[in-house]
Each structure stands twice: as structure tokens, then as C-alpha cells.
C-alpha positions in Angstrom: 0.0 0.0 0.0 1.2 3.5 -0.8 2.3 5.8 2.0 -0.5 7.1 4.1 -1.2 10.9 4.1 -0.4 13.0 7.2 -4.1 13.4 7.7 -4.9 9.7 7.6 -2.0 8.9 10.0 -3.1 11.5 12.5 -6.7 10.3 12.5 -5.7 6.7 12.8 -3.3 7.5 15.7 -6.1 9.3 17.5 -8.5 6.3 16.8 -10.9 8.5 14.9 -11.3 6.8 11.5 -14.6 5.1 12.2 -16.1 8.0 14.1 -19.5 8.9 12.7 -20.5 12.5 11.8 -24.2 13.4 11.4 -25.1 16.7 9.8 -28.6 18.0 9.4 -28.8 20.8 6.8 -32.0 22.2 5.3 -34.1 19.4 6.7 -31.9 16.6 5.3 -29.7 14.5 7.5 -26.3 13.4 6.1 -24.1 10.7 7.5 -20.4 10.4 7.1 -17.3 9.1 8.9 -14.0 10.7 9.7 -12.6 8.5 6.9 -14.9 10.2 4.4 -13.7 13.6 5.6 -10.1 12.5 5.3 -10.8 11.3 1.7 -12.1 14.8 0.9 -9.1 16.4 2.5 -6.7 14.2 0.4 -8.6 15.4 -2.8 -8.5 19.1 -1.8 -6.1 21.5 -3.5 -2.6 21.7 -2.0 -3.1 25.2 -0.5 -6.1 23.9 1.4 -4.3 20.8 2.5 -1.4 23.0 3.7 -3.8 25.0 5.8 -5.6 21.9 7.2 -2.2 20.3 8.0 -1.1 23.4 10.0 -4.4 23.3 11.9 -4.1 19.6 12.6 -0.6 20.2 13.9 -1.7 23.1 16.1 -4.5 21.1 17.6 -2.2 18.1 18.3 0.5 20.3 19.8 -2.1 21.8 22.2 -3.5 18.4 23.0 -6.8 19.4 21.6 -9.6 17.2 20.3 -9.0 16.7 16.6 -12.4 15.2 16.1 -14.0 18.6 16.7 -12.1 20.1 13.7 -12.8 17.1 11.5 -16.5 17.4 12.4 -16.3 21.1 11.5 -14.8 20.3 8.1 -17.5 17.6 7.4 -20.2 20.1 8.3 -18.7 22.7 6.1 -18.5 20.3 3.2 -22.2 19.4 3.5 -23.3 23.0 3.9 -21.3 24.2 0.8 -22.2 21.3 -1.4 -25.8 20.4 -0.7 
């Protein structure tokens, strides 16, 4: 298997890959997992990946909860695409 991305390694190390995210937007409920969000991050343009990587690193350095930021990204994806 190819090298895992920084994002995937971080989420796996934190045990977040199978965490479920539920977003209700405009009366429709959407379900996704952290892995779905990581897939979207890996497909994002490099400048967006760079920003997300910096934020992941800052959260980790401060012993924050990475799942909150991943949930935020999942919610933003739903709200801007549906």
C-alpha cells in the first residue's frame, strides 16, 4: 500500500477513522465518517491541504480534540455542497 497521508495517519493514531458524523442541513440528515472527511481532504487543492495540516498540527500540539475540527470540516462540506 502507498504511503498514508499525514491526515490519515493522524486520524488513525487518534482512533478517529470510524467516528460517525451526522449533519442535518436544510431538513436533510447526512451521515459520514472521519474517513470520508479524510478522503475529501486528500482530494483538496494543495493550498487547502497545507492550511488543514497546519491546523491539525496546532490542535495536536495543544492536546486538543482533533475530532471537533474534523467534524467542522465535514459540516462545512455538507453546507457548501448540498
